[in-house]
C-alpha positions in Angstrom: -27.8 -44.6 2.9 -25.9 -46.6 -0.4 -24.8 -45.4 -3.4 -27.0 -47.3 -4.8 -30.3 -45.9 -2.8 -29.1 -42.2 -3.4 -29.5 -43.5 -7.2 -33.0 -44.9 -7.1 -34.5 -41.7 -5.2 -32.5 -39.3 -7.6 -34.6 -41.5 -10.9 -38.0 -41.5 -8.3 -37.8 -37.5 -8.9 -36.1 -37.4 -12.4 -36.0 -40.1 -14.5 -34.6 -37.8 -17.6 -37.1 -39.2 -20.1 -38.4 -37.4 -23.1 -40.6 -38.2 -26.0 -37.8 -38.2 -29.0 -38.7 -39.3 -32.6 -36.3 -41.5 -34.3 -35.5 -43.6 -31.4 -37.2 -46.7 -33.1 -38.4 -47.8 -36.5 -42.1 -47.4 -37.8 -42.8 -44.4 -36.6 -44.1 -42.9 -39.8 -45.9 -46.1 -40.9 -47.6 -45.8 -36.9 -48.1 -42.0 -37.9 -50.1 -43.0 -41.1 -52.2 -45.8 -39.8 -53.1 -43.3 -37.2 -54.1 -41.0 -39.3 -56.0 -43.1 -41.7 -58.1 -44.6 -38.5 -58.8 -40.9 -37.4 -60.4 -40.5 -41.3 -62.2 -43.8 -41.4 -63.8 -43.0 -37.8 -64.8 -39.1 -39.3 -66.3 -40.9 -41.8 -68.4 -43.2 -39.9 -69.4 -40.1 -37.8 -70.5 -38.4 -40.9 -72.7 -41.6 -41.6 -73.9 -41.8 -38.1 -75.0 -38.1 -38.3 -76.7 -38.5 -41.5 -78.7 -41.6 -39.9 -79.2 -39.4 -36.7 -80.8 -36.4 -38.2 -83.0 -38.8 -40.5 -84.3 -40.3 -37.5 -84.7 -37.2 -36.0 -86.8 -35.5 -38.6 -89.2 -39.1 -39.0 -89.6 -39.1 -35.6 -91.1 -35.2 -35.8 -92.9 -36.1 -38.7 -94.7 -39.0 -37.8 -95.3 -37.9 -34.1 -93.2 -40.8 -32.9 -91.7 -38.5 -29.5 -88.9 -41.6 -28.8 -87.1 -41.8 -32.3 -87.2 -38.1 -32.6 -85.7 -38.1 -29.1 -83.1 -41.0 -29.9 -82.1 -39.2 -33.3 -81.6 -35.9 -31.3 -79.7 -37.8 -28.9 -77.5 -39.4 -32.0 -76.8 -36.6 -33.6 -75.2 -34.6 -30.1 -73.8 -38.0 -30.0 -72.2 -37.6 -33.3 -71.2 -34.1 -33.2 -69.4 -34.8 -30.1 -67.3 -37.5 -31.5 -67.0 -35.1 -34.4 -65.4 -32.7 -31.9 -63.5 -35.4 -30.1 -62.0 -36.7 -33.2 -61.0 -33.6 -34.8 -59.7 -31.9 -31.8 -57.8 -35.0 -30.8 -54.2 -34.4 -32.0 -54.7 -30.7 -30.1 -55.9 -32.2 -26.9 -52.9 -34.4 -27.0 -50.4 -31.8 -27.1 -52.0 -29.9 -24.9 -52.0 -32.1 -21.9 -48.5 -33.4 -23.4 -47.0 -29.7 -22.7 -49.0 -29.5 -19.7 -47.7 -32.2 -18.4 -44.1 -31.2 -19.2 -44.4 -28.8 -16.6 -45.4 -30.7 -13.5 -42.1 -30.8 -11.1 
């Protein structure tokens, strides 16, 4: 094998890349934008949950079984979205740490 081929094989096994802050400008701005998007999404989920709960109650009290089922489904989906949005940072951190252990 040639030395160039050896270098490509070594890069395939260990490229030597790891996340590092400060490499590119604008990281603080990007973090603020993502935080704002997350906050906006959480506020939207609160509204969706309120609407779903109203539909659920309306369907229950009027005998509309389909509306009641849709309200329940919307409430569960909104609760799941809230869980995902709240846990997004932890989930990414967990899998990022798990990914660093892969050899």
